[in-house]
N, C-alpha and C positions, 0 to 999 in steps of 0.2 A: 471961730476959724472956719473959713469957707472950705467946702469939700474939694478934694483935688479933681482937676479936670481930667477928662479921658474916659475910656470905657470902664464899666464897673468890673471889679475882680470877681472871679468865680468863688462862690461860697463852698466850703467843704460839705460833704453829704451828711456829716454828723458832727456835733461839737467836739472839739479836741478834749482828750482825756476820758471820753465816754465810750463804752463798747458799741461795736457796730450792730445796729438792729438787724434781726432776721427778716429777710424778705423772700418769700417763695419764688422759685423760678417760673417764668412764664412758659406754659406749654408751647411746643413748636410743632407745627403741622408738617408731616413728611410729604415731600413732593418728589416723586420718582423722576430721575433724570434719564433722558434717552441714552440707550447703550451705544457705545462707539461702534462704528461699522467694523465687522469681522471679516478677515480674509477668507476666501473660499477654501474649503478643505483641499488638501493636496494628496495625490496618490503617488506612491513610490514605484518607479519603473526601473528594473535592473538595466545596467548598460549593455549594449550589444556585445557579442563575443569579441569582436576585433578591438573594442575600446576598454575591455576589462583591464584593470591595472592602471589606467590613465586617470585623468581628472574626473571627479565625481560628476555624475549625470544630474542635470537640473530636474527637479520634480515637475510633474505635469499635473494641471488641475484635473480633478475628477472626484467621484463620489466616495472613494475609499479614504481611510485615515492614513496619516503619515506613518512610515515605518522607519525604524532606526537604520542608518546606513550600515551595510555589512562591511567587514574588512576587505580591502582590495586584494583580489587574488594575484597570483604570480603573473607577470607579463606573458601574454600569448602572442604568437606570430601574427603578422599582418595578413590581410587576405591573400597577398601574393605568396606568402610563405606558409600559410596555414595548411596543414596536410588534410587532404580529403580522403581519409582512409576508407570509410564505408563506400564512397563512390568508386574509388580505385579497385577495391575488392570486388564490388559488383561488376565493374567493367571487365576485370580479369576473369571473373567467373563466367560471364557471358562469352568472352572470347574463347576460353577453354571449352565451353559447351559447343560453340560453333566448330572449333577444331575437332572435337570428338565426332560431331555429326558429319563433317567433311571426311574425316578419316574412315568412318563407317561406310559411307557411300563409295569411297574410292576402294576400300578393302574388298567390297563385294565385286566390283568390276575387275579389280586386279586378280582376285581369286578365280573368277571365271576365265580371265585371260590366261592365267598360268595353267589352269586345268586344260583348256582347249589347246594351248601351246604344247603342253606335255603330251596330250593325245596325238597331236600332229607329229611329234617326234617318234612316239611309239608306232604309229601307223607307217611312218616313213621307214623305220627299221624293218617292220614286218613286210612291207611291200618290196623294198629294194634289196634287203640282205646286207650283211656286214661290209663286203668289199665295195659294192656300188654305193652304199650309204656313206662310206668314207670319202669317196670321190665327190659326192654331192655335198658333204659337210664342209670340206675344204673350200669349195667354190662358194657356198652360201655364206661363209664367214667373211669373205672378201668385201662385199658391199657394206656390211655393218661395221667392220673394222675401219674402212677408209672413211666412211661418213663420220664416225666418232673421231677419227684422227683429224679430219679437215675442220669440221664445225660442230659435230653432234654433241660431244662432251662439253664444248664451250657454251653452246646454246643452252644445254640442260643446267649447267652450274651457274652461269653468270648472267644470262639474259634476263631472268626475273628481277634481280636487284637493279639492273640498269634500266629496265622498263619502268619499274616503280619510281625510280628517281626522275626519269623523264616525264612521267605522268604528273609528278608533284611539282617540277620546276617549270615546265613549258606552259605557255599560255593556251596552246591547243590541246593540252592533256597528253602530249607525246605522240600525236597522230603523225606528224612529219617524220619524227624519229623512227616510228614503226615502218613507215613506207620506205625510208632509206635502208633500214636494216633488212627488210624483206627483199629489196632489189639486189643488194650486195650478196645476200645469202643465195638467192637463185643463181646469180652469176658465178659465184665460187663453186657451188655444188654442181652446176651444169658443166663447167670446165673440168672439174675433177672426174665427173662421170665419163666424159669423152676420153680423157687421157687414160683412165683405168681400163676402159674397153679395149683401147688400142694396145695397152700393155698387159693384157690378160695372160699371155703365156709366161711372161716374166714374173707376174704376181703369184701364179700357181707354183712356180719353181722356188719361191721363197719358203713355202710350206712343205713342199714335197722334194725329197732328195732324188737325184737321178737314179740311184741304185735302190730306191725304196720299193715297197711292195704294193703301193697304191697306184691305180691307173691315172697317171698325170694327164694323158690326152683327154680322157673322159672328163676329168675335172676342169680342164681348160674349156671344153665345149659348154659345160654348165656355166662357167664364169662369164662367157660372152653374153649369155642370156640374163644373168643375175646382176651384173655390175651396173646396169642403168638404174637399179633401185637406189643407188647412192643419193640421187637427187630427191627422191621421195622420202627416204629415211630422214634426211636433213630437214625437209619441209615439214614433216610430221612433228619433229622435235620443236621447231620454231613456232608452229601454230599452236601446239599444246602449251608452250610457255606463254604465248599471248593470251590464251584463255585463262591460264592459271592466275595471271596478274589481275584479271577481272573477277576472280573468285569463282570461275566456272571450271570445275574439275571433271565432271562426268564425261563429256565428249572425248577428252584425251585419255580417260581411263578405259572407255569402251571401244575406242578405235582399234587397238590391237586384237580385240575379240573378233571383230569383223575380218581382220586380216587372217586370223587362224581359221575362221569358218570357210573362207575362200580356199585356203590351202587344203583343208580337210576335204572339201568337195573335189578339188583337183586330184588329190590322192585316191579318192574313191573311184573317180573316172579312170585313173591310171590303173587301179587294181582290176577294174572290169575289162580294160583293154589288154592288159598283160596276162590276166587269168593266173596269177601266181608265178609267172616266169620272171626270172631276174635278168634276162637278156635285154640289153639296151640297144635300141635302134634310133635312127635320126628323128623319127616322128615321136618316139617316147621321150627323147631328150628335150625336144621342143615343147611337148605338152607339159613336162614337169618344170622346165626352166621358166617358160612364159607364165605358167600358172602361179608359180611362187612370186614372180615379179608383179603379177596382177594383184595379189594380196597386199603387197606394200603400197601400190597405187591406191587401192581401196582405203587403206588405213589413212593416207593423207587426204583423200578426197572427202571422207566423211566428216572431217573437221571444218570444211568450208561453210556449211549451213550455220554452224554455231558462230563462226567468225562474222557472218552477215548479221545474225541476230544481235550481236554485241556492237554492231556499227563500226567495226574495225576496217579501215580502208587499206587495201593492199595494192593500190595503183603504183606503178613504178615511179620512183622519185630518185633522181641521181644526185649525188653529192655526198660529201664526207662530213659527218657531224663530229664535233670534238669528243663526244662521249663514245663514238665508234672507235676512235683511236685509243681511248682508255680501255674500251672493251677488248680491243686486240691486245693491248699490253697485259691485261689481266689473264687473257687466254693462253699466253705463252706457257705459264706454269702448268696449266691443265693439259695442254697438248703434249708437253714433255712427260707428264705422268701417264697419259694414254699411250704414248709412244713406247715407254718402258714396259708397260703392261702388254702391249702387242708384241714386242720383241720376245718377252717371256713366253707368250702363247705360241708364237711361231716356232720357237725352239722346242717347246713341248710337243707340238704337232709333228715336227720333223723327226723327233726321236720316236714317237709313236708310229709314224708311217714307215720308218726304217725297220721297226721290230715286227710288225704284223699288219696285214691288210685291214684288219678291223681296229687297229690302234687309234687312228684319229677319231672315229665315231665313238669309241668307248671313252676316250679322253673328253670329248665334247659333251656327251650325254651325262657323264658323271658330274661335270661342272654345272650343266643346266639343272640337274637334279638338286645339287647343293644350293643353287641360286633360287630355287622355287620358294622355300620359306622366307628367305630374305626379301624376295620380290613382293611377296604378299604382305609381309608385316613391316619390314624396315622401310622399303621404298614408299609404302603407303603413308606412313607417319611423316617422312621427310617431304613428300609431295604436298601434303596438307599444310604443313607448318612453314614451308618456304615463303609464301607471300607475306604471312604475318611477321616472320623473322626479318624479311627484307624491309618492310615498312618500319619496324622498330629500329633497324639499323640506319635507315634514312633519316629517322627522327632523332638519331644519336641517343636513343634510350638504352644505354648499356645494361642496366638491370633487367629490362625486359628481354633483351637478346640472350643474356645468360640464362634466364628462366626458361626461354623457349628451347635452348640447346639442352638444358637439363631434363626437361620434360620428354623431349624426343629420344634422348639417350636412354633414359630409364624405361620408357615404353618398349624400345627396340630390344634392349638386353633381356628384359623380363620375358618377352615373347619368344626369343630365339634360343636361349640356353636349353630349354627342354627338347627342342627339335634337334639340336646338335648332339645331345647325349643319345637320343634315340637312333639317329643315323649312324653314330659311331658303333653301337653294339648290334644293330640290326641291318647293317649295310648289305651283306650277302643275301639275306632273305628278301630285302626290298628289290635287289637286282633280279632274283628269280621270279618274284611275283609280277614285276612290271615288264620284263623283257624276255623271259624264258619261253618264248613260243614264236611261231612263224618262221620266216627265213633267217632270223637273227641267230637262233640256236641257244641251247642252255649253257654251253661252255662259255660263250661270249657274255651271256647274261651274268654268270658267276664272276667273271673277271671284272665286269662293270660294278657289281656289288662290292667287291673288295676295294675298288678304287674309291667308291663313295665312302666306305667305312674309314679308310686311311686319310681321307681328305676332309672329313666333316668339320673339324675345328678350324679349317682355313676360312 
């Protein structure tokens, strides 16, 4: 039988039914395979503060090993909302340091001003005596009261905030606003001075009753010479406010010192001319009246160099700014307050003048003595903090405004309470020590001391 066609069948490796023979395995040569490429090590970088709590940050290649991801912290505010406490605390600390430095420099000038002013009053009583000093005191109060009533108090209380707002809002930094304000101030004060001089006899009668014991005719003669100072009192207040908005406090603080020095020189000359006599002649009235007015002119003129250094233009510019109308509206309340205070002072002066020839001067000197500690301590703090307070108010930073008011109140109270207690218990001794000599007399000095003691807490 012929073999089948086709490819041959594969034979089994060993016959069926027989065990498989043992064959040793062939040795295999190890051939190393190239390692697969490794990714570069990655370094873990923490997310920036404003992204903490958001999606995980992608690792960045670097030489360090990977670190396990930390649990996401609580969401933090965005950069616009993130509080900058250390920076704010540092800024507030620097601001308070500048406030204390400004307060210290102003306090020195204010202290010198109050001391020289007090010496001026003591010398005035010593030279003139009680009766003549009362006539002069009534006349000397007229220009200060009218200037405060017309514009002085408004300029002191409101002009700094308005100037700061104009400096912030206007493209020229408030230069045009300052020029308009200066022009209107000069016009109002000039007109008020002329009217007051013409009405001098009527003004003196407001403070002196017809049947009083103070020489009203002598007081009117002094008033004619002193009332032109209304213009210069107002200009001094305005120029000081302009400098305060620029952070320049020293010229305004030292200007009253020069005023007092001029008056002290005039009183010294008056003492040499009169040689201790209390008789008043026309020449002596002119010397005393014009000399005191010259001191006020000097006070205003000494501020002009500082105004020039700061580049403040005072050229006349006519026109009404919208903020001037707002300025006038806010000033109504202050004028009303000043008017009520002046009415009370005029009533007190009339009562004192009807009781005794030395009544008005005792009343005024007691008031000035009580104002001495407040003027040195309280006014100093308020003057230094007013520009910062105005800027915070313009920026609508209410917490900063509250903090400024709190700081100024605490400083004022802590410094004034011990002085008030001392004057209450030692008023008569203070009166004897300060005024119990010269033409004033010990009896009048004792009455003045009792007035200080009973009025210290006011």
